[in-house]
C-alpha positions as CSV (number, residue, x, y, z in Angstrom):
1,X,-165.0,169.1,29.0
2,X,-165.9,166.3,31.4
3,X,-162.6,166.8,33.2
4,X,-163.3,170.5,33.7
5,X,-166.8,169.7,35.0
6,X,-165.4,167.0,37.3
7,X,-162.8,169.3,38.7
8,X,-165.4,172.1,39.2
9,X,-167.6,169.7,41.0
10,X,-164.8,168.5,43.2
11,X,-163.7,172.0,44.0
12,X,-167.2,173.0,45.1
13,X,-167.5,169.9,47.2
14,X,-164.3,170.3,49.1
15,X,-163.9,172.7,52.0
16,X,-162.2,175.9,50.8
17,X,-159.1,177.4,52.3
18,X,-157.1,180.5,52.1
19,X,-154.0,178.5,51.2
20,X,-154.3,179.0,47.5
21,X,-153.0,182.1,46.0
22,X,-154.8,183.8,43.2
23,X,-153.2,184.1,39.7
24,X,-151.9,187.6,39.3
25,X,-153.2,187.9,35.7
26,X,-156.7,186.5,36.2
27,X,-157.4,187.0,39.9
28,X,-159.1,184.6,42.2
29,X,-162.1,182.4,41.8
30,X,-163.1,179.0,40.5
31,X,-161.4,179.6,37.1
32,X,-158.1,180.1,38.9
33,X,-158.5,176.8,40.7
34,X,-159.8,174.8,37.6
35,X,-156.9,176.0,35.4
36,X,-154.2,176.0,38.1
37,X,-150.9,174.8,36.7
38,X,-151.9,175.4,33.1
39,X,-150.0,177.9,31.0
40,X,-150.7,179.9,27.9
41,X,-153.1,182.5,26.8
42,X,-156.0,180.1,26.2
43,X,-155.9,178.9,29.8
44,X,-155.6,182.4,31.1
45,X,-158.5,183.6,29.1
46,X,-160.7,180.6,30.1
47,X,-159.7,181.1,33.7
48,X,-160.5,184.8,33.7
49,X,-163.8,184.2,31.9
50,X,-164.8,181.6,34.4
51,X,-163.9,183.9,37.3
52,X,-165.7,186.8,35.7
53,X,-168.9,185.3,34.4
54,X,-169.9,182.8,37.1
55,X,-170.1,185.3,39.9
56,X,-167.8,183.2,42.1
57,X,-165.1,185.8,42.4
58,X,-167.4,188.1,44.5
59,X,-168.3,185.1,46.7
60,X,-164.6,184.2,47.1
61,X,-163.5,187.7,48.0
62,X,-166.4,188.0,50.5
63,X,-165.8,184.7,52.3
64,X,-162.1,184.2,51.7
65,X,-162.6,181.1,49.6
66,X,-161.6,180.0,46.0
67,X,-158.0,181.4,46.5
68,X,-159.4,184.9,47.3
69,X,-158.4,187.1,50.2
70,X,-160.8,189.9,50.8
71,X,-158.6,191.5,53.5
72,X,-155.9,192.8,51.1
73,X,-155.5,196.3,49.8
74,X,-155.8,197.2,46.2
75,X,-152.6,198.7,45.0
76,X,-153.4,199.8,41.6
77,X,-156.3,201.0,39.4
78,X,-155.8,197.9,37.2
79,X,-156.9,195.6,40.0
80,X,-160.0,197.7,40.6
81,X,-160.7,197.7,36.9
82,X,-160.3,193.9,36.9
83,X,-162.8,193.6,39.7
84,X,-165.2,195.9,38.0
85,X,-164.7,194.0,34.7
86,X,-165.5,190.7,36.3
87,X,-168.6,192.0,38.0
88,X,-170.1,194.6,35.6
89,X,-173.7,193.2,35.5
90,X,-173.9,192.7,39.2
91,X,-172.3,196.0,39.9
92,X,-174.6,197.9,37.6
93,X,-177.6,196.3,39.4
94,X,-176.3,197.1,42.8
95,X,-175.4,200.7,41.9
96,X,-178.9,201.2,40.5
97,X,-180.3,200.0,43.9
98,X,-177.7,201.8,45.9
99,X,-176.8,198.6,47.8
100,X,-175.8,195.0,47.4
101,X,-173.0,192.5,47.8
102,X,-171.0,193.5,44.7
103,X,-171.2,197.2,45.5
104,X,-170.2,196.5,49.1
105,X,-167.3,194.4,47.9
106,X,-166.2,197.1,45.5
107,X,-166.1,199.7,48.3
108,X,-164.0,197.3,50.4
109,X,-161.6,196.6,47.6
110,X,-161.4,200.3,46.9
111,X,-160.4,200.8,50.6
112,X,-163.4,202.8,51.6
113,X,-163.9,202.7,55.4
114,X,-167.1,201.3,56.8
115,X,-168.2,204.7,58.0
116,X,-168.0,206.1,54.4
117,X,-169.6,203.2,52.6
118,X,-173.1,204.6,52.8
119,X,-171.9,207.8,51.1
120,X,-170.1,205.7,48.4
121,X,-173.3,203.8,47.8
122,X,-175.3,207.0,47.6
123,X,-172.9,208.7,45.2
124,X,-172.9,205.6,43.0
125,X,-176.7,205.4,42.9
126,X,-177.3,209.1,42.3
127,X,-174.8,209.1,39.4
128,X,-175.7,205.7,37.9
129,X,-176.5,207.1,34.5
130,X,-173.1,208.9,34.3
131,X,-171.2,205.9,35.5
132,X,-172.9,203.4,33.2
133,X,-173.3,205.9,30.4
134,X,-174.0,203.4,27.7
135,X,-174.6,199.7,27.1
136,X,-171.0,199.3,25.9
137,X,-169.3,201.1,28.8
138,X,-165.9,199.5,29.7
139,X,-164.7,198.7,33.2
140,X,-162.0,201.3,32.7
141,X,-164.6,203.9,31.9
142,X,-166.7,202.9,35.0
143,X,-163.5,203.2,37.1
144,X,-162.7,206.7,35.8
145,X,-166.2,207.9,36.3
146,X,-166.3,206.6,39.8
147,X,-162.9,208.0,40.7
148,X,-164.0,211.4,39.3
149,X,-167.2,211.4,41.4
150,X,-165.2,210.3,44.5
151,X,-162.8,213.1,44.0
152,X,-165.6,215.6,43.8
153,X,-167.3,214.4,47.0
154,X,-166.2,216.0,50.3
155,X,-166.5,212.8,52.3
156,X,-164.9,210.5,49.7
157,X,-162.2,212.8,48.2
158,X,-159.4,211.1,50.2
159,X,-160.2,207.8,48.5
160,X,-159.5,209.0,44.9
161,X,-156.8,207.0,43.1
């Protein structure tokens, strides 16, 4: 445990670079850096949990740190679901407000152009209760709900996956 904390402290103290590549299974973030080189399910789960629960993945994507590259294009619904899964609480908060860093990052990851992001935010806020239909909603359900709403919106329909 002390080793993990020492590595985490070292990683946060060092300047970050875009040189590191995110793990394909768990994505980018502090967990990917702390568990770099480790193998097995336990390391993957711990890395994914660290990425998803500490809020560092959104920061990394936004600023291109922690092995994240926010300029790439999402190529599958699974990657969107992974982003949503790792940011559910923050995303729910931002959607309820109709703005915020996590919602903005989701729209960028989704590939929504700057000119259409206000519409995306509005659709998400207006349909919050349908998107987050229960306390136990899954990231996949959130993705399906959002995609359905996007497909029904004249401005956003071209972004459906």
